[in-house]
C-alpha positions in Angstrom: 0.1 -0.1 0.2 1.4 3.3 -1.0 0.3 6.8 1.1 0.6 10.3 -0.2 0.4 13.3 2.1 0.7 16.6 1.2 4.3 18.1 0.7 5.7 14.2 0.4 6.2 12.0 -2.2 4.1 8.4 -2.4 6.1 6.4 0.0 5.1 2.5 1.3 4.5 2.4 5.4 5.3 -0.7 6.0 7.3 -4.0 3.7 6.3 -7.3 4.0 9.2 -9.6 3.0 9.2 -13.7 2.4 5.3 -13.6 2.9 5.0 -17.1 2.3 8.1 -18.5 4.0 7.5 -21.6 5.9 8.7 -20.6 9.1 6.6 -21.5 12.2 7.7 -18.2 13.0 6.8 -14.7 11.9 9.6 -11.4 12.4 8.3 -8.3 13.3 10.7 -4.8 13.0 8.2 -1.8 14.4 11.5 0.5 14.6 13.3 -0.5 11.3 13.4 3.0 9.8 14.0 6.8 10.6 12.7 7.6 7.5 10.2 11.0 8.1 7.1 12.0 5.3 9.0 15.3 4.2 6.1 17.0 5.1 6.9 16.8 8.8 10.9 18.1 7.9 13.2 17.9 11.0 10.4 17.7 14.2 12.9 20.7 15.4 15.3 18.0 16.1 19.4 18.1 15.2 20.6 15.8 11.9 22.5 13.8 15.1 19.4 13.0 16.5 17.7 12.6 13.7 20.1 9.7 12.9 20.2 8.6 16.3 18.6 5.1 18.8 15.5 8.2 19.5 14.7 7.7 16.1 14.9 4.0 14.9 16.7 0.6 16.6 19.6 0.4 14.3 20.8 -2.5 13.0 17.6 -4.4 14.2 15.9 -4.1 10.4 19.7 -5.7 8.8 19.0 -8.8 11.6 15.3 -9.5 10.8 16.3 -9.1 7.2 19.1 -11.7 7.9 16.9 -13.7 10.2 14.1 -14.1 7.8 16.6 -15.9 5.0 17.5 -18.2 7.5 14.7 -19.5 9.2 12.3 -18.9 5.6 10.1 -17.0 7.8 7.7 -13.9 7.0 9.1 -10.2 8.2 7.1 -7.3 8.9 8.7 -3.8 9.1 7.6 -0.5 8.9 9.3 2.4 6.9 8.4 5.5 9.1 10.2 6.4 12.1 9.4 5.7 15.1 9.7 9.8 15.6 6.7 10.3 13.9 4.6 7.3 15.9 5.8 4.5 17.5 4.4 1.3 16.0 5.3 -0.9 19.2 2.6 1.6 21.7 -1.3 1.4 22.2 -3.1 4.3 19.7 -4.0 5.6 23.6 -0.6 5.2 25.0 0.9 8.4 26.3 4.4 7.9 24.4 2.5 6.6 20.6 4.0 10.2 19.6 6.7 11.0 21.7 6.8 14.4 23.0 10.3 13.8 24.4 12.6 10.7 23.6 15.3 9.5 26.5 16.6 13.2 27.4 15.7 15.1 24.0 12.9 17.2 23.4 10.7 16.8 20.0 9.3 20.4 19.7 7.2 19.4 16.7 5.6 16.8 18.3 4.8 18.9 21.5 1.0 19.7 21.5 -0.2 17.9 18.6 -3.6 17.9 18.1 -6.1 14.8 17.6 -6.4 15.5 14.2 -2.7 15.1 14.0 -2.5 12.2 16.3 -5.2 11.1 13.6 -4.0 11.2 11.0 -0.1 9.7 12.5 -2.0 6.9 13.2 -3.5 6.2 9.6 -0.1 7.1 8.4 1.8 4.5 10.1 0.6 2.4 12.6 -2.4 1.6 11.1 -0.9 0.2 7.6 1.7 -1.4 9.8 -0.4 -3.8 12.2 -2.9 -4.3 9.0 -0.1 -5.7 7.8 1.1 -8.0 10.9 -2.5 -8.7 11.1 -3.1 -9.7 7.9 0.0 -12.1 7.5 -0.9 -14.1 10.6 -4.8 -14.9 10.2 -3.5 -16.2 6.7 -1.2 -18.3 8.7 -3.6 -19.4 11.4 -6.7 -20.4 8.7 -4.5 -22.4 6.7 -3.1 -24.2 9.8 0.1 -23.4 10.1 2.0 -23.0 13.1 2.9 -19.7 14.0 5.1 -18.1 16.7 5.9 -14.3 16.8 9.4 -12.8 16.8 9.7 -8.8 17.2 13.6 -8.1 16.4 14.7 -3.9 18.6 18.2 -2.8 19.6 18.7 -0.4 22.4 21.6 1.9 23.5 24.3 1.1 25.5 24.0 3.7 27.7 20.5 5.1 28.6 20.1 8.1 30.5 23.4 8.1 31.6 23.0 4.6 33.2 25.6 1.5 31.5 23.7 -1.0 30.3 26.0 -4.1 30.5 24.0 -6.6 28.1 24.6 -7.3 24.8 21.1 -9.3 24.0 18.3 -9.1 26.3 14.8 -10.9 25.4 11.2 -9.6 26.7 8.3 -11.9 27.3 4.6 -11.4 29.0 2.9 -14.2 30.6 3.5 -17.1 28.2 7.8 -17.7 28.8 7.7 -21.4 27.2 9.6 -19.6 24.1 11.6 -17.3 26.1 12.8 -19.7 29.0 14.9 -22.2 26.5 16.2 -19.4 24.4 17.6 -17.6 27.4 19.3 -21.0 28.6 21.0 -21.7 25.3 22.0 -17.9 25.4 23.2 -17.9 28.7 25.8 -20.7 27.7 27.3 -18.7 25.3 30.0 -15.6 26.5 27.5 -13.1 26.6 25.7 -11.2 29.3 21.8 -11.8 28.4 19.4 -10.2 30.0 15.8 -11.7 31.4 13.0 -9.0 30.8 15.9 -6.1 30.4 16.9 -3.8 29.3 12.6 -3.4 29.4 10.0 -5.8 30.3 6.3 -5.5 29.1 5.4 -3.4 32.0 7.5 -0.6 30.6 4.4 -0.5 27.6 7.6 -2.2 25.0 4.9 -5.0 24.6 2.3 -3.9 22.5 3.0 -5.7 19.2 3.5 -9.0 21.0 0.6 -8.7 22.9 -1.6 -7.8 20.5 -1.1 -10.5 17.8 0.5 -13.2 19.8 -0.1 -13.3 23.2 -3.7 -12.2 22.7 -4.2 -15.0 20.6 -2.6 -17.7 22.2 0.4 -17.3 20.6 4.0 -17.9 21.7 5.7 -14.3 21.3 9.2 -13.3 22.2 10.9 -9.4 22.1 14.7 -9.6 21.0 16.8 -7.0 22.2 20.2 -6.5 20.6 22.7 -3.6 22.1 23.3 -1.5 19.3 27.1 -1.6 19.4 26.7 -5.3 18.9 25.5 -4.6 15.2 26.9 -1.5 14.1 27.6 -3.1 10.6 26.4 -5.7 8.3 29.0 -8.2 9.2 27.8 -8.0 13.0 24.1 -8.3 11.9 24.9 -11.3 9.5 26.5 -12.9 12.7 24.1 -12.4 15.4 21.0 -13.4 13.0 23.4 -16.4 12.3 23.4 -17.0 16.3 19.9 -16.8 16.6 18.9 -18.9 14.1 19.7 -22.1 15.9 18.3 -21.0 19.2 15.0 -19.5 18.1 14.4 -22.8 15.8 15.3 -25.2 18.9 13.8 -23.3 21.7 10.6 -23.4 19.6 10.9 -27.0 19.5 11.4 -27.4 23.4 8.8 -24.9 24.1 6.0 -27.4 23.1 2.4 -27.4 21.7 0.9 -26.3 18.8 -0.5 -22.4 17.7 -2.0 -23.9 14.3 
C-alpha cells in the first residue's frame, strides 16, 4: 500500500518480506527505519538526533532481514521513524507520538491535536498492524504453526545508565519460548538480560500482546545492544547465532499454535 500526504512523495509505510515463508516464525520489526515524510521536516531536531536511537533501532532491520532468510520466515517491518509515531505503542499510549525521547525533546511533536494524532495513526501505525494481522490470519486459516518474534536494538547507555547486557529477551505471561532461548544464550559468553533492559510493564510489548499473546501464540521480543550490530557483518553474525537458538527453543517449548 502506498501512502500520499501533502508535501511528500508517495511511500510505502510497511514492507512485507518473504510473505509465504515456511517457518513457524513470523518476524516483526517496528523500529526498522528513521524515514520521515518530507512534510514533517526535521521535527525541530538536530541532524544527529535524526540518525540516533531515538529515531529508530539501528541494526535491527539488518538482523531481521538476515534472520528471515535463514529461517525462511515472513518479516513485516515499518518504514516510518518512531519519531513520527511508534508502531510498538497502543493508540492511547502517552508516548505513541513522543514529545520527549530519552533526554531529547521533540519540539514539533509537542501539543499535537487529536486530528494530527489520527493522521499519524493512519499514516503508519494502522498499515503496519493491518499487515501483521493479515499475515497471521492467513497462516492460522491454513493451519500453520505460528510464533511471533519482534526484533529491536537498544543504546549502550540510557539516561546515564550503562547497560551491561549484549542481548535481552522480553516476554510476557507465556515464557515457553523465552526460557529455552535464555538457557541457550546463557551458555554463550554474552551477558543476557532476562526481561532487561525492558519488560512488558514498560509498555514495550504492545505488538506482541496484540498479535501474539492475545491470540495464544508464542511470542518473544529480542533486544540487541546496538554497538553489537553496528555493521553488516555483525548483523549477519547475530542472525546466524539466533536462528538455531530460536528453532530449538520452539521445539522445546511444546505445543502447537495452529
